[in-house]
N, C-alpha and C positions, 0 to 999 in steps of 0.2 A: 518698655512696658507702660501701659496706662491703666488707670483705675476707672471703672465704670461708675457713673453717678447713680446714687440710689433713686433719684427721681427721673431716670432716663425713660423717655416715652417708649411704649411698646411698638416696635417697628413692624406692625402687621402688614402694611402695604408692601414693604420691602421683601418679605419672605413668604407671605401667605396670600398675596393678592390674587394669584391665579386660582388657588383653591377657593377663595371667596367668590370669585366670578363664576366658577363652575358650579358651586353649590347654589349660587343665586339663580343661575339659569334654570335649574330644575326645581326651584322653590324650596330649598332646604336651608337657606341662610336665615337664621332666626332674627336678625337685626334689621330686616327690611320692613317696608309697609305691609301690614297684615293682608290687605286685599290683593296687592301685587304678588305677594308670596303665595297666597292660596291659588290665585289664577295660574301662575307658572307651574305650581305643583300639580294641580288638576289637569292642566294641559299635558304635562309630561306623563302622568299616569294614563290618560286617555290614549296618547300616542303609543305607549308601551303595550296597553291592553289590545288595541286594534292590530298592532304588529304581531303580537303573539297569537291573536285570534285567527289571523290569516294562515299562520303555520298550522294551527290545530285543524282548520278547515281542510288544508291540503292533506294532512294525515288521514282525516276521516274519509275523504274522497278516495284515497288510495286503498284504504281498508275495505271500503264498499266494493270497489272494482276487483280487488283480490278475492273477496268472498263470492262475487258473481262468476268468477272464472273457475270455481271448483266444479269437478265433474262427477265424482262418485262418493260413496259413503265413507270410504277410507280416508279420503282427503279432507272431508268435513270433520271427521273425528280427530285428525291430526291438528287442524287449525283450532278446533274447539278445546282440545287438550291444552294447547299453549295459551288460549284465551283464559281458561280457568286458572292456569298457573299465574298469569298476570294479575288476575283478580285476587288470588291468595297473597301474592307479593304486595299488592296495594293495601290489603287489610293488615298484613304484617308491618309494613312501614308506618301506617297510620297508628296502630296500637303502640308500636315502639316509641314513635316521636311524641305522641300525646302522653304516654306514661312517663317519659323522661321530663317533659314539660311540667306535668303535674307534680312529680317529685321535686323538680327544681324550684317550683314556687310554693311548695307545701309549707316552707318555713313561715310563710306569711298568713297561713290559715288561722293561726291563733290570733294574729293581729286583727283579721277581719271579724273573727268571733267576738273580739273585745267590743267592736262597734255594736253588735246585736245585743249583748248582755250587759253592756255598760260597765265593764270591769275597770277598776282604777289601777290595775297592775300595768306597769310600763312594758310595752312589747319592743321588739327589735326595731331599730331606727335606721338600719342600713339597707339601701336599695339593692335590687338585683344587679344593676349596672350603674356605674357612675354617670350621672346626668345632671344638667343644670336646668331647673324649672324656674319660671319667672314668678314664683310664689314661694311662700314660706314652706320649705320641704318638711320640717318637723310638724308644723301645724296641719298641713294637708297631706301628711304621709300616707294615710289610708287611700285617698283619692289617687295619689301618684302611684301607689302600689297596684291598684286596680288597672290604671292606665298601662303600666309596664307589663302586667300579666296579660292583658288583652293584646298588647303589641306582640308579645312572644307567641301567643296563640295564632295571630294573623300570620306572622313570619313562618311559624311551624306549618300552618295549613298550606301556605304558598309552596313551601319546600316539599310537602307531601304530594301536592297536586302535580308539580312539575316532574319530580323524580319518579313517582309512580307511573305517570303518563309516558315518560321516556322508556321506562323499563317494560311496561306493557306493550309498547310498540316494538321494542327490541325482541320480545318474546314472539310477537307476530312475525317478525322477520325470520326468526329461527324456524317457525312453522312453515314459512315459504320455502326455506332451504330443505326441510324435511319432505315437503311435497315434491320438490324437484328430484330428490333422491328416490322417492317412491315411484315417480313416473319413469325415471331412468331404469329402475329395477324391472319395470313392466314392459320395457321396449321389445324384448324378444319373446314375451309370453305368447303362446298360441301359434308360434311360427315353426314349421317343420323344416328340417334341413333340406329335404327333397323338394320343397316348394319354394326355396329361397330364390331360385332363378326367375320365378314369376314376377312380373311387374306389379301385380296386385299386392303381393306380400311385401315387396320392397317399398311400395308406396305406403303400406300400413305402418311399417317400421319407421319410415321417414316422418310420418305424421306424429307418431308417438315421441320420437326424438325432438321434433319441433315443439310439442306440448311441454316436454320436460325442460327444454332450453328456455321456453317462454317463462316458466315459473322461476327458473334460476335467474333470469334477467330481472324479473319482478323483485326477487329477493335482494339482488345487488342494488337496484335502483332505490328500493325502500330503505336499505341500509345506508346508502349515500345521503338520502334525505334526513335520516336520523343523525348522521355524522355532521351534516351541514347545520342542522338546527340545534344540536346539543353538544357538539364537539368542544366548542370554546367554553361552554358552561361547565363541562366536565373538567377541562383543564383548570379553570378557576377553582372548582370544588376540590380537585386534587391538591393544588397548592394550599388552599385554605385548610383542608383536613390534615395535611402533613404538618403545617405550622401549628394548628390547634392541638394536635396530639403532643408535639414537642413542648409547647408552652404549658399545657395542662400537666404534663408529667413533671416539668420543672416546678410548677406551683405546688403540686402535691408533695414533692420532695422537700420544698421549703416549709410547707405546713407541718410535715412530720417532724422536722427539726424543731419547729416552734411549739410542737405539741398542742396544736389547735384541736378544737372539738371535731369529732368524726363527721359531723354534718357538713362542715366546710370542705372536707376531703371528698365526700360523696358527690357533691355538686360537680367537681372536676372529673371524677371518675365517670359520671354519666355523660359528660361531654366527650370523653375519650371513646366510650362505647358507641356513641352516635357517630363520631367521625370514622371509627373503624368499620361500622356497619355500612356507611356510605361508600367507603373505599372498596369494601368486599363486594357489594352488589354491583358497583360499576365495573370492577375488574372481572367479576364473574360474567357479566354481560359481554365484555370484550372477548373473553376466552371462548364463550359460546359461539360467537361469530366465527372464530377460527375453526372450532370443532364442527360446526354445521356445514361450512363450506368444504372442509376436509372430508366430511362424510359423503358429500356429493361426489367428490373425486374418487374415493374408495369404492363407492357403489358402481361407478362407471368401469373402474379397473376390474371389478369382480364379475362383470357381465360375461355371459357365455358367448363371447364374440366368435368363437370357433364354429358355432352353429349358424352364424349369419352369413349372408352372401358377401362377396368381395366388396360390393358397393357400400353395404351397411358397415362392414369392418372399417372402411375408410372414414365413414362418418364417426364411428366410435373413436378411432384414432385421433380425429380432429377434436373431439370433445375432451379426450384425455390431455391433449396439448393445451387446450384453452383453460382447463381447470387445474393444471399442475401447480400454479402459484396460488396458494390459499388467500382468501380475502381477509383483510384486517381493517378494522376501524381505527381511527386515530383521533386524538384530542387536540384540535387546533394545529395538526401537523407536527406536534412536538412530542407526543407520548402515545404509545399504543397500549390500551388497557388489556391486561391479561393476568393470569395467575403470577407470572414472573413480575409483572408490574406491581401487583399487590405486595410482593416481597420487597421490591425496591422502595415502595412507599413506606412500609413499616421500618425498613432500614434507615431511610432518610429521616423519619420522625425520631428514631432513637438517636441518630447522629446529631440532630438539631437539639435534642434534649441534653445530650452530653456537652455540647457547646455552651448552652445556657447554664447548665449545672456548674461548669467550670468558672463562671463569672461571679459566683457568690459562694 
């Protein structure tokens, strides 16, 4: 065995060189030249914004094309209903996140008020998150607090924008599946059994089936676009939320043992609520994809096929075969969000908490 010298130089290049290089590439390494760091950071942000912007443009074009393909009042009502639901979910997410952020930083309101009324009472000097500023943190505590709070608001707004956008588009996909079911249900409307031998009636039923299949195809393609754009992001969110719940439960347990003030516990409870909400909404969306596609299959099975001609019955049988396997979205090819997945996520969080709890 050997003893380490107290004056041993920090082996940063040996263990953290790759991390330093990666952070430096995107302008996040704080020990570089300020101009170079700002240039790299701005360039990285611009590339990210333009990349995301092209995806948003693709979604917008698909949405417009789907709206233009609607044929009657009932279909418009279906898609409008899902659009309104997406709007309500966006409001709900925004209110929830901003409320949690407000409560999370509310402990510093008294500090900010001290600036305005020039009180001599000493306020809290603990930052929301551990960070190293290149200034006296106690002297400029108010400025740093404002900076951290604004940073949280920007991060929260970014999360609201992306998550609500993906959820609103998922609801649009559900609407497309519902329209496909509606069109399938109307395939045999107005066709008499005695007239089914006529080519005119057969052609009419074929056109209705083609129109229904077209919207089912649109729904699948739009869902695939969602999966390709947000699948990996959901996988990262899933892992992050599971770890967050486990860590925050462990922290709450430790704070209860230490008999800390209730405010410290409330902060971590809010984080758990936010993580559970994200997991619930994402898995709800995944379950709705399964339910919507299954509804198309059941609608086809419930059609009065016995009233159709033999040729039309063959087409219906073909549709049943093609829709037997329900459509599922997946997160990066590793996880399929659904209600069962939500149960799995909560179970994993509790298991992770128990592992952490056993270490102290």
